[in-house]
GUDREN-767463 format. One record per residue: residue number from 1; x, y, z of N, C-alpha, C in turn; chain. Coordinates in steps of 0.1 Angstrom, whole numbers, plus 5000, padded with zeros to 4 digits. Example, Ala and Ser with C-alpha at 12.3 -4.5 7.8 and 13.67 -1.06 7.14 Angstrom:
site resi:1	n.east:5132	n.north:4943	n.up:5078	ca.east:5123	ca.north:4955	ca.up:5078	c.east:5132	c.north:4967	c.up:5078	chain:A
site resi:2	n.east:5128	n.north:4978	n.up:5071	ca.east:5137	ca.north:4989	ca.up:5071	c.east:5129	c.north:5000	c.up:5079	chain:A
//
This chain:
site resi:1	n.east:7074	n.north:5902	n.up:1564	ca.east:7080	ca.north:5899	ca.up:1556	c.east:7077	c.north:5889	c.up:1546	chain:A
site resi:2	n.east:7081	n.north:5890	n.up:1534	ca.east:7071	ca.north:5879	ca.up:1523	c.east:7078	c.north:5865	c.up:1525	chain:A
site resi:3	n.east:7072	n.north:5852	n.up:1522	ca.east:7075	ca.north:5841	ca.up:1525	c.east:7087	c.north:5839	c.up:1510	chain:A
site resi:4	n.east:7095	n.north:5829	n.up:1518	ca.east:7104	ca.north:5825	ca.up:1506	c.east:7098	c.north:5811	c.up:1499	chain:A
site resi:5	n.east:7105	n.north:5811	n.up:1490	ca.east:7101	ca.north:5801	ca.up:1480	c.east:7114	c.north:5797	c.up:1474	chain:A
site resi:6	n.east:7125	n.north:5784	n.up:1475	ca.east:7137	ca.north:5781	ca.up:1471	c.east:7146	c.north:5795	c.up:1467	chain:A
site resi:7	n.east:7145	n.north:5798	n.up:1485	ca.east:7154	ca.north:5806	ca.up:1490	c.east:7151	c.north:5823	c.up:1483	chain:A
site resi:8	n.east:7143	n.north:5827	n.up:1475	ca.east:7139	ca.north:5835	ca.up:1469	c.east:7127	c.north:5842	c.up:1477	chain:A
site resi:9	n.east:7124	n.north:5856	n.up:1475	ca.east:7112	ca.north:5858	ca.up:1483	c.east:7103	c.north:5864	c.up:1475	chain:A
site resi:10	n.east:7091	n.north:5856	n.up:1477	ca.east:7077	ca.north:5857	ca.up:1470	c.east:7070	c.north:5862	c.up:1472	chain:A
site resi:11	n.east:7062	n.north:5873	n.up:1461	ca.east:7049	ca.north:5883	ca.up:1463	c.east:7035	c.north:5876	c.up:1471	chain:A
site resi:12	n.east:7036	n.north:5878	n.up:1475	ca.east:7019	ca.north:5873	ca.up:1484	c.east:7008	c.north:5877	c.up:1476	chain:A
site resi:13	n.east:7002	n.north:5866	n.up:1472	ca.east:6990	ca.north:5868	ca.up:1464	c.east:6979	c.north:5880	c.up:1470	chain:A
site resi:14	n.east:6973	n.north:5885	n.up:1459	ca.east:6961	ca.north:5895	ca.up:1463	c.east:6951	c.north:5887	c.up:1463	chain:A
site resi:15	n.east:6949	n.north:5875	n.up:1458	ca.east:6936	ca.north:5865	ca.up:1456	c.east:6931	c.north:5866	c.up:1471	chain:A
site resi:16	n.east:6917	n.north:5862	n.up:1472	ca.east:6908	ca.north:5858	ca.up:1484	c.east:6909	c.north:5846	c.up:1487	chain:A
site resi:17	n.east:6916	n.north:5844	n.up:1500	ca.east:6919	ca.north:5831	ca.up:1505	c.east:6907	c.north:5816	c.up:1507	chain:A
site resi:18	n.east:6906	n.north:5808	n.up:1500	ca.east:6895	ca.north:5797	ca.up:1500	c.east:6885	c.north:5805	c.up:1490	chain:A
site resi:19	n.east:6889	n.north:5813	n.up:1479	ca.east:6876	ca.north:5816	ca.up:1470	c.east:6878	c.north:5807	c.up:1460	chain:A
site resi:20	n.east:6869	n.north:5805	n.up:1449	ca.east:6866	ca.north:5799	ca.up:1440	c.east:6865	c.north:5806	c.up:1427	chain:A
site resi:21	n.east:6880	n.north:5812	n.up:1420	ca.east:6874	ca.north:5820	ca.up:1411	c.east:6869	c.north:5812	c.up:1401	chain:A
site resi:22	n.east:6864	n.north:5804	n.up:1396	ca.east:6860	ca.north:5798	ca.up:1383	c.east:6842	c.north:5802	c.up:1391	chain:A
site resi:23	n.east:6840	n.north:5800	n.up:1402	ca.east:6826	ca.north:5805	ca.up:1406	c.east:6816	c.north:5817	c.up:1399	chain:A
site resi:24	n.east:6801	n.north:5809	n.up:1395	ca.east:6796	ca.north:5821	ca.up:1395	c.east:6798	c.north:5836	c.up:1398	chain:A
site resi:25	n.east:6796	n.north:5848	n.up:1395	ca.east:6797	ca.north:5859	ca.up:1396	c.east:6802	c.north:5869	c.up:1391	chain:A
site resi:26	n.east:6806	n.north:5884	n.up:1393	ca.east:6809	ca.north:5894	ca.up:1388	c.east:6826	c.north:5896	c.up:1396	chain:A
site resi:27	n.east:6830	n.north:5897	n.up:1384	ca.east:6845	ca.north:5901	ca.up:1385	c.east:6855	c.north:5913	c.up:1380	chain:A
site resi:28	n.east:6858	n.north:5924	n.up:1389	ca.east:6863	ca.north:5934	ca.up:1381	c.east:6878	c.north:5934	c.up:1383	chain:A
site resi:29	n.east:6886	n.north:5934	n.up:1367	ca.east:6903	ca.north:5930	ca.up:1366	c.east:6909	c.north:5943	c.up:1361	chain:A
site resi:30	n.east:6918	n.north:5943	n.up:1361	ca.east:6928	ca.north:5955	ca.up:1357	c.east:6939	c.north:5949	c.up:1353	chain:A
site resi:31	n.east:6943	n.north:5950	n.up:1342	ca.east:6951	ca.north:5945	ca.up:1336	c.east:6962	c.north:5960	c.up:1333	chain:A
site resi:32	n.east:6976	n.north:5958	n.up:1338	ca.east:6984	ca.north:5967	ca.up:1332	c.east:6999	c.north:5967	c.up:1323	chain:A
site resi:33	n.east:7004	n.north:5973	n.up:1314	ca.east:7015	ca.north:5968	ca.up:1309	c.east:7026	c.north:5975	c.up:1318	chain:A
site resi:34	n.east:7033	n.north:5966	n.up:1308	ca.east:7048	ca.north:5969	ca.up:1319	c.east:7056	c.north:5983	c.up:1321	chain:A
site resi:35	n.east:7058	n.north:5987	n.up:1334	ca.east:7063	ca.north:5999	ca.up:1335	c.east:7054	c.north:6008	c.up:1333	chain:A
site resi:36	n.east:7042	n.north:6007	n.up:1331	ca.east:7028	ca.north:6013	ca.up:1325	c.east:7030	c.north:6024	c.up:1314	chain:A
site resi:37	n.east:7035	n.north:6014	n.up:1303	ca.east:7041	ca.north:6021	ca.up:1287	c.east:7028	c.north:6026	c.up:1282	chain:A
site resi:38	n.east:7025	n.north:6033	n.up:1276	ca.east:7013	ca.north:6037	ca.up:1270	c.east:7014	c.north:6027	c.up:1254	chain:A
site resi:39	n.east:7017	n.north:6012	n.up:1253	ca.east:7018	ca.north:6005	ca.up:1244	c.east:6998	c.north:6007	c.up:1235	chain:A
site resi:40	n.east:6990	n.north:6009	n.up:1243	ca.east:6978	ca.north:6007	ca.up:1234	c.east:6974	c.north:6022	c.up:1232	chain:A
site resi:41	n.east:6981	n.north:6029	n.up:1230	ca.east:6976	ca.north:6046	ca.up:1225	c.east:6974	c.north:6057	c.up:1231	chain:A
site resi:42	n.east:6965	n.north:6068	n.up:1228	ca.east:6970	ca.north:6080	ca.up:1239	c.east:6954	c.north:6084	c.up:1238	chain:A
site resi:43	n.east:6947	n.north:6088	n.up:1253	ca.east:6934	ca.north:6096	ca.up:1253	c.east:6934	c.north:6109	c.up:1249	chain:A
site resi:44	n.east:6927	n.north:6111	n.up:1239	ca.east:6922	ca.north:6122	ca.up:1232	c.east:6906	c.north:6126	c.up:1233	chain:A
site resi:45	n.east:6910	n.north:6140	n.up:1234	ca.east:6897	ca.north:6148	ca.up:1239	c.east:6887	c.north:6155	c.up:1226	chain:A
site resi:46	n.east:6875	n.north:6152	n.up:1227	ca.east:6866	ca.north:6159	ca.up:1216	c.east:6854	c.north:6155	c.up:1219	chain:A
site resi:47	n.east:6850	n.north:6170	n.up:1213	ca.east:6833	ca.north:6174	ca.up:1217	c.east:6831	c.north:6169	c.up:1230	chain:A
site resi:48	n.east:6839	n.north:6174	n.up:1239	ca.east:6833	ca.north:6167	ca.up:1254	c.east:6835	c.north:6156	c.up:1257	chain:A
site resi:49	n.east:6841	n.north:6151	n.up:1253	ca.east:6845	ca.north:6131	ca.up:1255	c.east:6858	c.north:6130	c.up:1253	chain:A
site resi:50	n.east:6860	n.north:6122	n.up:1260	ca.east:6876	ca.north:6115	ca.up:1259	c.east:6878	c.north:6102	c.up:1256	chain:A
site resi:51	n.east:6882	n.north:6098	n.up:1248	ca.east:6886	ca.north:6083	ca.up:1241	c.east:6902	c.north:6079	c.up:1236	chain:A
site resi:52	n.east:6898	n.north:6066	n.up:1235	ca.east:6916	ca.north:6063	ca.up:1233	c.east:6916	c.north:6064	c.up:1218	chain:A
site resi:53	n.east:6925	n.north:6068	n.up:1215	ca.east:6934	ca.north:6070	ca.up:1201	c.east:6940	c.north:6055	c.up:1198	chain:A
site resi:54	n.east:6937	n.north:6045	n.up:1200	ca.east:6943	ca.north:6034	ca.up:1195	c.east:6955	c.north:6031	c.up:1189	chain:A
site resi:55	n.east:6968	n.north:6023	n.up:1193	ca.east:6977	ca.north:6018	ca.up:1185	c.east:6969	c.north:6004	c.up:1179	chain:A
site resi:56	n.east:6978	n.north:5999	n.up:1170	ca.east:6977	ca.north:5982	ca.up:1163	c.east:6973	c.north:5974	c.up:1177	chain:A
site resi:57	n.east:6985	n.north:5976	n.up:1189	ca.east:6981	ca.north:5969	ca.up:1200	c.east:6969	c.north:5972	c.up:1210	chain:A
site resi:58	n.east:6964	n.north:5982	n.up:1209	ca.east:6952	ca.north:5989	ca.up:1214	c.east:6937	c.north:5982	c.up:1207	chain:A
site resi:59	n.east:6941	n.north:5981	n.up:1194	ca.east:6929	ca.north:5978	ca.up:1188	c.east:6927	c.north:5961	c.up:1190	chain:A
site resi:60	n.east:6938	n.north:5960	n.up:1189	ca.east:6938	ca.north:5940	ca.up:1192	c.east:6935	c.north:5935	c.up:1206	chain:A
site resi:61	n.east:6941	n.north:5943	n.up:1210	ca.east:6937	ca.north:5942	ca.up:1229	c.east:6920	c.north:5948	c.up:1231	chain:A
site resi:62	n.east:6913	n.north:5953	n.up:1227	ca.east:6899	ca.north:5952	ca.up:1224	c.east:6893	c.north:5942	c.up:1216	chain:A
site resi:63	n.east:6898	n.north:5940	n.up:1207	ca.east:6891	ca.north:5929	ca.up:1200	c.east:6892	c.north:5913	c.up:1205	chain:A
site resi:64	n.east:6903	n.north:5917	n.up:1210	ca.east:6903	ca.north:5898	ca.up:1220	c.east:6896	c.north:5899	c.up:1230	chain:A
site resi:65	n.east:6895	n.north:5911	n.up:1236	ca.east:6889	ca.north:5914	ca.up:1249	c.east:6870	c.north:5907	c.up:1247	chain:A
site resi:66	n.east:6866	n.north:5912	n.up:1232	ca.east:6857	ca.north:5909	ca.up:1229	c.east:6853	c.north:5896	c.up:1228	chain:A
site resi:67	n.east:6864	n.north:5890	n.up:1221	ca.east:6864	ca.north:5875	ca.up:1222	c.east:6862	c.north:5863	c.up:1236	chain:A
site resi:68	n.east:6864	n.north:5869	n.up:1243	ca.east:6869	ca.north:5861	ca.up:1252	c.east:6857	c.north:5849	c.up:1253	chain:A
site resi:69	n.east:6843	n.north:5858	n.up:1255	ca.east:6832	ca.north:5843	ca.up:1255	c.east:6833	c.north:5835	c.up:1244	chain:A
site resi:70	n.east:6837	n.north:5838	n.up:1233	ca.east:6839	ca.north:5828	ca.up:1224	c.east:6850	c.north:5816	c.up:1231	chain:A
site resi:71	n.east:6858	n.north:5819	n.up:1238	ca.east:6869	ca.north:5808	ca.up:1239	c.east:6866	c.north:5802	c.up:1254	chain:A
site resi:72	n.east:6857	n.north:5811	n.up:1263	ca.east:6848	ca.north:5808	ca.up:1272	c.east:6836	c.north:5809	c.up:1275	chain:A
site resi:73	n.east:6827	n.north:5801	n.up:1267	ca.east:6811	ca.north:5803	ca.up:1271	c.east:6805	c.north:5809	c.up:1282	chain:A
site resi:74	n.east:6811	n.north:5807	n.up:1293	ca.east:6804	ca.north:5805	ca.up:1307	c.east:6811	c.north:5821	c.up:1311	chain:A
site resi:75	n.east:6816	n.north:5830	n.up:1305	ca.east:6815	ca.north:5844	ca.up:1308	c.east:6814	c.north:5851	c.up:1298	chain:A
site resi:76	n.east:6805	n.north:5861	n.up:1305	ca.east:6796	ca.north:5872	ca.up:1299	c.east:6808	c.north:5886	c.up:1298	chain:A
site resi:77	n.east:6808	n.north:5893	n.up:1291	ca.east:6816	ca.north:5908	ca.up:1291	c.east:6801	c.north:5921	c.up:1298	chain:A
site resi:78	n.east:6809	n.north:5927	n.up:1302	ca.east:6803	ca.north:5943	ca.up:1311	c.east:6809	c.north:5949	c.up:1306	chain:A
site resi:79	n.east:6809	n.north:5960	n.up:1312	ca.east:6816	ca.north:5975	ca.up:1312	c.east:6834	c.north:5971	c.up:1309	chain:A
site resi:80	n.east:6839	n.north:5975	n.up:1298	ca.east:6852	ca.north:5975	ca.up:1295	c.east:6858	c.north:5988	c.up:1291	chain:A
site resi:81	n.east:6872	n.north:5993	n.up:1292	ca.east:6876	ca.north:6001	ca.up:1287	c.east:6892	c.north:6000	c.up:1285	chain:A
site resi:82	n.east:6901	n.north:5998	n.up:1273	ca.east:6909	ca.north:6001	ca.up:1271	c.east:6917	c.north:6017	c.up:1270	chain:A
site resi:83	n.east:6927	n.north:6017	n.up:1281	ca.east:6935	ca.north:6028	ca.up:1284	c.east:6949	c.north:6027	c.up:1277	chain:A
site resi:84	n.east:6956	n.north:6039	n.up:1278	ca.east:6970	ca.north:6040	ca.up:1273	c.east:6975	c.north:6028	c.up:1279	chain:A
site resi:85	n.east:6976	n.north:6025	n.up:1294	ca.east:6984	ca.north:6014	ca.up:1296	c.east:6979	c.north:6005	c.up:1304	chain:A
site resi:86	n.east:6963	n.north:6008	n.up:1302	ca.east:6959	ca.north:5995	ca.up:1312	c.east:6944	c.north:5991	c.up:1305	chain:A
site resi:87	n.east:6940	n.north:5981	n.up:1311	ca.east:6926	ca.north:5979	ca.up:1308	c.east:6917	c.north:5972	c.up:1320	chain:A
site resi:88	n.east:6905	n.north:5980	n.up:1323	ca.east:6895	ca.north:5980	ca.up:1333	c.east:6884	c.north:5970	c.up:1321	chain:A
site resi:89	n.east:6879	n.north:5958	n.up:1335	ca.east:6870	ca.north:5953	ca.up:1326	c.east:6861	c.north:5943	c.up:1339	chain:A
site resi:90	n.east:6849	n.north:5942	n.up:1335	ca.east:6840	ca.north:5931	ca.up:1340	c.east:6838	c.north:5923	c.up:1336	chain:A
site resi:91	n.east:6836	n.north:5913	n.up:1342	ca.east:6833	ca.north:5896	ca.up:1338	c.east:6827	c.north:5892	c.up:1350	chain:A
site resi:92	n.east:6816	n.north:5886	n.up:1341	ca.east:6804	ca.north:5876	ca.up:1346	c.east:6803	c.north:5864	c.up:1341	chain:A
site resi:93	n.east:6806	n.north:5857	n.up:1354	ca.east:6807	ca.north:5842	ca.up:1353	c.east:6796	c.north:5835	c.up:1357	chain:A
site resi:94	n.east:6788	n.north:5824	n.up:1346	ca.east:6776	ca.north:5817	ca.up:1347	c.east:6776	c.north:5803	c.up:1340	chain:A
site resi:95	n.east:6782	n.north:5797	n.up:1348	ca.east:6789	ca.north:5785	ca.up:1348	c.east:6778	c.north:5774	c.up:1352	chain:A
site resi:96	n.east:6765	n.north:5768	n.up:1343	ca.east:6753	ca.north:5760	ca.up:1350	c.east:6756	c.north:5746	c.up:1353	chain:A
site resi:97	n.east:6773	n.north:5743	n.up:1343	ca.east:6777	ca.north:5730	ca.up:1347	c.east:6785	c.north:5729	c.up:1360	chain:A
site resi:98	n.east:6790	n.north:5740	n.up:1363	ca.east:6798	ca.north:5741	ca.up:1380	c.east:6792	c.north:5737	c.up:1389	chain:A
site resi:99	n.east:6797	n.north:5725	n.up:1395	ca.east:6790	ca.north:5718	ca.up:1404	c.east:6795	c.north:5717	c.up:1419	chain:A
site resi:100	n.east:6813	n.north:5721	n.up:1417	ca.east:6815	ca.north:5720	ca.up:1431	c.east:6827	c.north:5731	c.up:1430	chain:A
site resi:101	n.east:6827	n.north:5734	n.up:1447	ca.east:6836	ca.north:5744	ca.up:1448	c.east:6847	c.north:5739	c.up:1446	chain:A
site resi:102	n.east:6861	n.north:5748	n.up:1442	ca.east:6870	ca.north:5747	ca.up:1437	c.east:6883	c.north:5761	c.up:1444	chain:A
site resi:103	n.east:6886	n.north:5761	n.up:1457	ca.east:6894	ca.north:5771	ca.up:1460	c.east:6903	c.north:5772	c.up:1453	chain:A
site resi:104	n.east:6907	n.north:5787	n.up:1450	ca.east:6916	ca.north:5789	ca.up:1446	c.east:6930	c.north:5786	c.up:1452	chain:A
site resi:105	n.east:6941	n.north:5781	n.up:1438	ca.east:6953	ca.north:5773	ca.up:1447	c.east:6965	c.north:5772	c.up:1437	chain:A
site resi:106	n.east:6975	n.north:5771	n.up:1438	ca.east:6989	ca.north:5780	ca.up:1432	c.east:6988	c.north:5763	c.up:1422	chain:A
site resi:107	n.east:6992	n.north:5766	n.up:1410	ca.east:6994	ca.north:5756	ca.up:1402	c.east:6987	c.north:5759	c.up:1389	chain:A
site resi:108	n.east:6982	n.north:5745	n.up:1379	ca.east:6979	ca.north:5747	ca.up:1369	c.east:6962	c.north:5755	c.up:1371	chain:A
site resi:109	n.east:6957	n.north:5762	n.up:1363	ca.east:6943	ca.north:5768	ca.up:1360	c.east:6935	c.north:5762	c.up:1349	chain:A
site resi:110	n.east:6922	n.north:5765	n.up:1355	ca.east:6917	ca.north:5759	ca.up:1341	c.east:6901	c.north:5765	c.up:1345	chain:A
site resi:111	n.east:6894	n.north:5774	n.up:1337	ca.east:6878	ca.north:5775	ca.up:1340	c.east:6874	c.north:5783	c.up:1349	chain:A
site resi:112	n.east:6887	n.north:5792	n.up:1353	ca.east:6886	ca.north:5804	ca.up:1364	c.east:6892	c.north:5813	c.up:1358	chain:A
site resi:113	n.east:6895	n.north:5828	n.up:1364	ca.east:6895	ca.north:5838	ca.up:1360	c.east:6909	c.north:5841	c.up:1358	chain:A
site resi:114	n.east:6921	n.north:5834	n.up:1364	ca.east:6931	ca.north:5833	ca.up:1361	c.east:6937	c.north:5829	c.up:1343	chain:A
site resi:115	n.east:6927	n.north:5820	n.up:1342	ca.east:6927	ca.north:5810	ca.up:1333	c.east:6924	c.north:5817	c.up:1319	chain:A
site resi:116	n.east:6912	n.north:5827	n.up:1321	ca.east:6913	ca.north:5839	ca.up:1315	c.east:6916	c.north:5850	c.up:1310	chain:A
site resi:117	n.east:6921	n.north:5856	n.up:1320	ca.east:6930	ca.north:5865	ca.up:1320	c.east:6942	c.north:5858	c.up:1312	chain:A
site resi:118	n.east:6950	n.north:5846	n.up:1317	ca.east:6963	ca.north:5844	ca.up:1313	c.east:6958	c.north:5841	c.up:1295	chain:A
site resi:119	n.east:6951	n.north:5835	n.up:1291	ca.east:6946	ca.north:5833	ca.up:1278	c.east:6947	c.north:5844	c.up:1271	chain:A
site resi:120	n.east:6936	n.north:5859	n.up:1278	ca.east:6938	ca.north:5873	ca.up:1268	c.east:6951	c.north:5875	c.up:1268	chain:A
site resi:121	n.east:6963	n.north:5877	n.up:1281	ca.east:6974	ca.north:5884	ca.up:1280	c.east:6981	c.north:5875	c.up:1271	chain:A
site resi:122	n.east:6982	n.north:5863	n.up:1267	ca.east:6992	ca.north:5855	ca.up:1257	c.east:6985	c.north:5859	c.up:1240	chain:A
site resi:123	n.east:6976	n.north:5861	n.up:1239	ca.east:6970	ca.north:5862	ca.up:1226	c.east:6976	c.north:5877	c.up:1225	chain:A
site resi:124	n.east:6978	n.north:5885	n.up:1233	ca.east:6976	ca.north:5902	ca.up:1232	c.east:6993	c.north:5902	c.up:1225	chain:A
site resi:125	n.east:7000	n.north:5892	n.up:1235	ca.east:7015	ca.north:5894	ca.up:1234	c.east:7019	c.north:5886	c.up:1219	chain:A
site resi:126	n.east:7010	n.north:5874	n.up:1216	ca.east:7014	ca.north:5862	ca.up:1205	c.east:7012	c.north:5875	c.up:1194	chain:A
site resi:127	n.east:7001	n.north:5886	n.up:1193	ca.east:6999	ca.north:5893	ca.up:1183	c.east:7012	c.north:5900	c.up:1180	chain:A
site resi:128	n.east:7018	n.north:5909	n.up:1189	ca.east:7029	ca.north:5916	ca.up:1191	c.east:7039	c.north:5912	c.up:1184	chain:A
site resi:129	n.east:7043	n.north:5899	n.up:1193	ca.east:7056	ca.north:5895	ca.up:1189	c.east:7053	c.north:5890	c.up:1175	chain:A
site resi:130	n.east:7043	n.north:5886	n.up:1167	ca.east:7043	ca.north:5882	ca.up:1150	c.east:7044	c.north:5893	c.up:1146	chain:A
site resi:131	n.east:7042	n.north:5905	n.up:1148	ca.east:7040	ca.north:5917	ca.up:1142	c.east:7052	c.north:5925	c.up:1146	chain:A
site resi:132	n.east:7062	n.north:5919	n.up:1155	ca.east:7076	ca.north:5925	ca.up:1157	c.east:7069	c.north:5939	c.up:1163	chain:A
site resi:133	n.east:7062	n.north:5943	n.up:1174	ca.east:7058	ca.north:5955	ca.up:1181	c.east:7059	c.north:5954	c.up:1194	chain:A
site resi:134	n.east:7068	n.north:5963	n.up:1200	ca.east:7076	ca.north:5958	ca.up:1215	c.east:7061	c.north:5963	c.up:1219	chain:A
site resi:135	n.east:7060	n.north:5953	n.up:1230	ca.east:7053	ca.north:5950	ca.up:1241	c.east:7054	c.north:5944	c.up:1252	chain:A
site resi:136	n.east:7053	n.north:5947	n.up:1264	ca.east:7047	ca.north:5934	ca.up:1273	c.east:7037	c.north:5938	c.up:1284	chain:A
site resi:137	n.east:7036	n.north:5927	n.up:1294	ca.east:7024	ca.north:5929	ca.up:1302	c.east:7034	c.north:5932	c.up:1313	chain:A
site resi:138	n.east:7027	n.north:5938	n.up:1325	ca.east:7031	ca.north:5935	ca.up:1341	c.east:7027	c.north:5922	c.up:1343	chain:A
site resi:139	n.east:7032	n.north:5914	n.up:1351	ca.east:7037	ca.north:5902	ca.up:1355	c.east:7019	c.north:5896	c.up:1359	chain:A
site resi:140	n.east:7015	n.north:5904	n.up:1364	ca.east:7003	ca.north:5898	ca.up:1377	c.east:6990	c.north:5910	c.up:1368	chain:A
site resi:141	n.east:6978	n.north:5905	n.up:1378	ca.east:6966	ca.north:5917	ca.up:1375	c.east:6961	c.north:5917	c.up:1386	chain:A
site resi:142	n.east:6951	n.north:5929	n.up:1388	ca.east:6941	ca.north:5930	ca.up:1401	c.east:6928	c.north:5929	c.up:1398	chain:A
site resi:143	n.east:6927	n.north:5918	n.up:1409	ca.east:6913	ca.north:5920	ca.up:1405	c.east:6904	c.north:5918	c.up:1420	chain:A
site resi:144	n.east:6891	n.north:5914	n.up:1416	ca.east:6880	ca.north:5921	ca.up:1429	c.east:6866	c.north:5918	c.up:1426	chain:A
site resi:145	n.east:6864	n.north:5909	n.up:1436	ca.east:6850	ca.north:5901	ca.up:1434	c.east:6842	c.north:5913	c.up:1437	chain:A
site resi:146	n.east:6833	n.north:5913	n.up:1427	ca.east:6820	ca.north:5925	ca.up:1430	c.east:6810	c.north:5918	c.up:1439	chain:A
site resi:147	n.east:6805	n.north:5925	n.up:1451	ca.east:6796	ca.north:5916	ca.up:1461	c.east:6783	c.north:5917	c.up:1457	chain:A
site resi:148	n.east:6777	n.north:5934	n.up:1454	ca.east:6762	ca.north:5935	ca.up:1456	c.east:6763	c.north:5946	c.up:1443	chain:A
site resi:149	n.east:6750	n.north:5950	n.up:1442	ca.east:6745	ca.north:5955	ca.up:1427	c.east:6752	c.north:5973	c.up:1431	chain:A
site resi:150	n.east:6754	n.north:5976	n.up:1444	ca.east:6758	ca.north:5994	ca.up:1446	c.east:6774	c.north:5989	c.up:1436	chain:A
site resi:151	n.east:6776	n.north:5982	n.up:1443	ca.east:6794	ca.north:5980	ca.up:1439	c.east:6797	c.north:5978	c.up:1421	chain:A
site resi:152	n.east:6786	n.north:5969	n.up:1418	ca.east:6786	ca.north:5963	ca.up:1404	c.east:6780	c.north:5981	c.up:1393	chain:A
site resi:153	n.east:6772	n.north:5988	n.up:1402	ca.east:6771	ca.north:6003	ca.up:1395	c.east:6780	c.north:6010	c.up:1395	chain:A
site resi:154	n.east:6791	n.north:6011	n.up:1406	ca.east:6803	ca.north:6022	ca.up:1412	c.east:6812	c.north:6017	c.up:1400	chain:A
site resi:155	n.east:6815	n.north:6007	n.up:1401	ca.east:6826	ca.north:5997	ca.up:1392	c.east:6824	c.north:6002	c.up:1377	chain:A
site resi:156	n.east:6809	n.north:6003	n.up:1375	ca.east:6808	ca.north:6007	ca.up:1358	c.east:6806	c.north:6018	c.up:1358	chain:A
site resi:157	n.east:6805	n.north:6028	n.up:1368	ca.east:6807	ca.north:6039	ca.up:1366	c.east:6821	c.north:6045	c.up:1362	chain:A
site resi:158	n.east:6833	n.north:6037	n.up:1374	ca.east:6841	ca.north:6043	ca.up:1372	c.east:6848	c.north:6041	c.up:1359	chain:A
site resi:159	n.east:6847	n.north:6030	n.up:1357	ca.east:6853	ca.north:6022	ca.up:1342	c.east:6849	c.north:6035	c.up:1333	chain:A
site resi:160	n.east:6832	n.north:6035	n.up:1330	ca.east:6831	ca.north:6047	ca.up:1318	c.east:6836	c.north:6063	c.up:1320	chain:A
site resi:161	n.east:6842	n.north:6065	n.up:1333	ca.east:6845	ca.north:6077	ca.up:1336	c.east:6860	c.north:6077	c.up:1333	chain:A
site resi:162	n.east:6871	n.north:6069	n.up:1330	ca.east:6883	ca.north:6065	ca.up:1333	c.east:6884	c.north:6072	c.up:1322	chain:A
site resi:163	n.east:6890	n.north:6075	n.up:1309	ca.east:6889	ca.north:6081	ca.up:1302	c.east:6889	c.north:6096	c.up:1304	chain:A
site resi:164	n.east:6878	n.north:6099	n.up:1309	ca.east:6879	ca.north:6117	ca.up:1308	c.east:6884	c.north:6121	c.up:1325	chain:A
site resi:165	n.east:6885	n.north:6108	n.up:1333	ca.east:6898	ca.north:6113	ca.up:1348	c.east:6905	c.north:6113	c.up:1339	chain:A
site resi:166	n.east:6912	n.north:6105	n.up:1334	ca.east:6927	ca.north:6106	ca.up:1328	c.east:6930	c.north:6119	c.up:1324	chain:A
site resi:167	n.east:6922	n.north:6128	n.up:1312	ca.east:6924	ca.north:6141	ca.up:1306	c.east:6925	c.north:6150	c.up:1319	chain:A
site resi:168	n.east:6918	n.north:6147	n.up:1332	ca.east:6915	ca.north:6158	ca.up:1340	c.east:6931	c.north:6155	c.up:1349	chain:A
site resi:169	n.east:6936	n.north:6141	n.up:1349	ca.east:6947	ca.north:6142	ca.up:1360	c.east:6957	c.north:6148	c.up:1349	chain:A
site resi:170	n.east:6960	n.north:6144	n.up:1336	ca.east:6967	ca.north:6150	ca.up:1325	c.east:6969	c.north:6164	c.up:1327	chain:A
site resi:171	n.east:6960	n.north:6172	n.up:1326	ca.east:6957	ca.north:6182	ca.up:1326	c.east:6959	c.north:6195	c.up:1341	chain:A
site resi:172	n.east:6960	n.north:6185	n.up:1354	ca.east:6961	ca.north:6188	ca.up:1364	c.east:6949	c.north:6193	c.up:1371	chain:A
site resi:173	n.east:6934	n.north:6192	n.up:1368	ca.east:6925	ca.north:6193	ca.up:1369	c.east:6917	c.north:6188	c.up:1379	chain:A
site resi:174	n.east:6926	n.north:6177	n.up:1387	ca.east:6916	ca.north:6172	ca.up:1395	c.east:6919	c.north:6176	c.up:1407	chain:A
//
């Protein structure tokens, strides 16, 4: 049973206990739209290739993802894909100025994965609010700490194959 906070049930964190999410390393993240609505566009198939036909929100999500290193210089982008209802991406943290281990804990976050994702999500939401475009994020996001080269290669492959897999699933070809 979930823990209670102020007499309300809380969702347990899926973060690795005791881990410093600002530590150097590879992070695979998945960020979904609320109710998995297709705010970012639709996957179209052309010449044996599948790709997102983006909406304005999909275009801005892509653009703002590419801008992450401008706001967080210790973050390097790797493979990523914007899908109709979610984004998959690999972020590499490389912060030579980080000297101490600070395990993830509840409360204000800065200089870590939560801060990066929060800023990205809020920027996309701010854009849609300013343009009066219907849009909402799922409350949380999923992350996985990538532990070795084989896992990094597998995640990169998964991300690159995601649009084609989407088409297969839609066509029941799985």
